[in-house]
N, C-alpha and C positions, 0 to 999 in steps of 0.2 A: 625910900624903900628901894633896895637893890634887886634886880631879878636875873635870873639866869636864862641866857638864849642858847638853846642846842639846835645847831644846823645840819640837818640830815640831807646826806647827798646820795643818789643811787645810780647806778649804771643802768638798772631798769627795774621796775616794780609795777606790779599789777595794782590797779585802783582799790581791789578787793584787800590786798594786803596792806595798802597805805592807810586806808580807812582804819582797819584792825589795830594797826599800831597807833594812829592817832587815839582810838578809844582807850587802848591800854596805858598810853601816855596820860590820858584825862583821869585815869584812876589812880595815878601817884602823883596827881596834884598839878599836872601842866593844864593852863586854862586857855591860853591863846595859841592860834596857830596860823601861819602865813606862808603861802605859797611862794617858792623859790624857783629858779631856773633847772635845777637839777634835783628838786625834792620839796622840803618844807623846813621851815624855823618854828620850834616850840617854845614857848616861854612859861616859866614858873618863878614864883618869888624864892629869893634865894635862901630863905630858911626852911623852905619844904623840899629844896633840891638833896636827892640822896643818889650818888653815883651808882652804889650797890643795886638800888631798885632800878635804875634805868637799864643796867648791864642784864638784871633779871628779865625785864620786859624784852630786850633783844634777843636775848638767848631763846625765847618762845618761837622765834621766826628763824632761827637757824636752819639753812638750806631753802628758805622760800624767796629770799632775795639777798644782793650784796649791798652794804652801805657802809660809808664812814660818817662819822660826826664831830663836829667841832663845838666846845662848849665857851662860853665867854660871859662875863658879867655885864649887865647894861643897867644903866640908871633908868628911872621911870620917865624922866623928861626927854631922853634920848628915844626912847620907845615910842613916845607920843609924837615926836617929830618924824620918825620913821613911819608911823602910821598915818600921818596927814598926807605924806607923799605918795602912798599907796592905795588910800581909802576912796573908792568911787561911789557916788549915790546909786541907791538900789531901788527898784520900783518892784512890788509885790501885787500880783492880780490885777494889774492895770489901775489900781485904786489907793495904794500906798506908797508914800514916797518917803525913803530914809535918807537922811544927809547929815552931813557933820556941820558944826557950827560955821566952818569956813566955806560951805557952799551957799548958793543962793538959793532963797525959797522958790518953790514951785507951788503957787495957790490953786493951780488947775487939777489937783489931786484931791480926792476926797479926805485923805488923812495924809498929814506930814509928821514926821518923827524926828527929833534932833537928838542925835546919839554922840556923845563924847566917851569912848570906853575907858580910859585911863586904865589900860592894861586887864579891863574886865572882858569875858568871854560873851558876845553876843551882839553883832552889829545887824544881823539879818543875813549876812552873806553865807553863813554855813547853811547846808542843806536842811539840817534839823530845824533851825530858826525860821528859814523861810517856810518849811511846812506847817510849823506851829502858827506862822502869821497867817498862811492861807486858812487854815482852820478858823481862827479868830475872825478872819474878815466875813465869813460865812455863818458864824455862831449866833445865837440869839443872847446878847449879854446885857440890854438895858435894864438898868435896876439891880444887877445881880453882884453878889459878894464873890470875890475872886482871890484865890491862892495861887502865888506864882513860886514854886520851889526851883531852886538853883537858878534864881533870876538873872544872874550876871549884871548886864548892864540896865536890867530893868525892862528891857524894850517890849516883852510881851505883855507884862502889865500895863504899861503905858498904852500899848494899842487897844488893850481891854478898857481902858478908861475913855480912850477917846471914842470907843464904840459903846459907851453907855454904862459900863459897869460902875457902881457907885461907891463900893468899899473895896479897897485891894490891900492885900498882905504880900510882900515880897520877901524872900528868905534866901540867903546865900551863906555857906560857911567860910566865905573869902571876904576880909575886910575891905579889900579894894572893891569887890563887886557891891558890897554895902554903900560905901561911899558913892560909888558910880551910879548907882540907882537912885539915890536922894537927889544928886546933882541932876541926872537926866530927868527925873521927874519935875524938878524945878524948872529946867530947860523948856519943857512941854506943858508948863502950867498946869501939872497933875496934883492936885492938893489933896485927894482922897486917898493916898498911898502911904501904908506904915511899913517900913522895912526893919527886918531883923538880921542879925549877924549869928549864924548856926546853922544847926541840921534840924533833923525831925525834933528835936527835943525843945526847940522854940516855937514850934507851931501853937499860936493862941487857942484857948479853949472857947472857940467860936465855931459857928457853922458855916460853911460855904456851900454855893450853888455850883460853882466852876472851880476845878482845880488844873493848873498848868504844871507839868513837871518834864523838862527838857535836861535830862541828867545824864545817866547811864544806865544799862541793863541791872547791874548788881545794887545800885543804890535804890533804884525804882522798887525792885523785888523787896528789898529790905524795908521800904517806906510805905508800902501799899496799905498795910494794916493801919497805920496813922492816917493815910488819906481818908479810908474808910470811917474813921472814927469823927471826922470833921466834915465830911461831906454829906449834904442834905440827901435823902431819897429823891430819885429823878434827877439828881445833879450829874454834872458830866465831867469827865476827866480826859486831858488832851496830854497823851505821853510822847516823848521822843528822845532820841539820843542812843539807839539800838538799831539792831539789824533784823531783817525778817525771818532769817532761819539761822539758829534756834531762838532767837530772843523773843520775838513776838509770841511764840507758842509758849514760853515760859511765863511770860507777863500775863497772857489769857489765863493760864492755868490757876496763877495766884490770885488775879482778880476774882475768878469765879468762886473761890473760897468765901468771898465777901458779897457775893450778889452783884458784882460790877461786871457788866456784860458789854462784850466787844460789839461795836458798830461797824467800824471800816477803818482803813488805814490809807496813807499816803506813801509814796516812796520815791525818793530821787536817788539816783545811783544804789549805793548799797544800804543808804540811810532809811529809816522809817519813822513815820509819826502815826499814831493811832488814837482813835475816839472810843472811849467806853462810857457808858451810864450806869449809874447805881439805881438798882430796882427797890 
């Protein structure tokens, strides 16, 4: 599979504007982002790349910052080589160690997760994934059925399994993410996970006690009704992939229509993760 790498270089940009730009790029199919010295690189599979959509996104920020960008094709195997050069192990809440296959194990941590992303988004390094993992490390998951929407590498579902969840469904609309989730589940000896490639239309007709959804505001708002349909009363939803203002308020309002009540939220930089419970 071929991918498109778009490298953005900025003379100066506020963190808030960069986060907004990344969120908008995610909405048009970009699923992996990597910091560079003067900005960041964004990756999307070649079949999904649309120059006119990229131009439309950038036009929204006219006057906010100056940037130029370079576009090039990149093969998946080249991406994996580049990722290996830059990936560093990650520690979450002093108890979860996330590493790649080429890092040494660290058995002194309570949980160890091995991730090979293969162009899939979600190694734990992004603030949204970090906050979702923090929530999972304190949640009661033993024996529960978990749905992971927008699963990326499957890292959240894998952590839920390591914390005692007995049935896991992971869904992503990217076939690379689907393959990556299955491979990473096998790397971590998680046998109770079923993966589907698609969106809300492939959510199975079963009930869940926990839903994880780290996507973006617009998709979350569109899918909350579907989450309500499959979430047991008393069940928990953990959302991320959006900002505090105005996104969190919009998500609270939509959830309230279904009796899904806000509990609390975390914030790192401009990104937010939030915990809700269905009455």
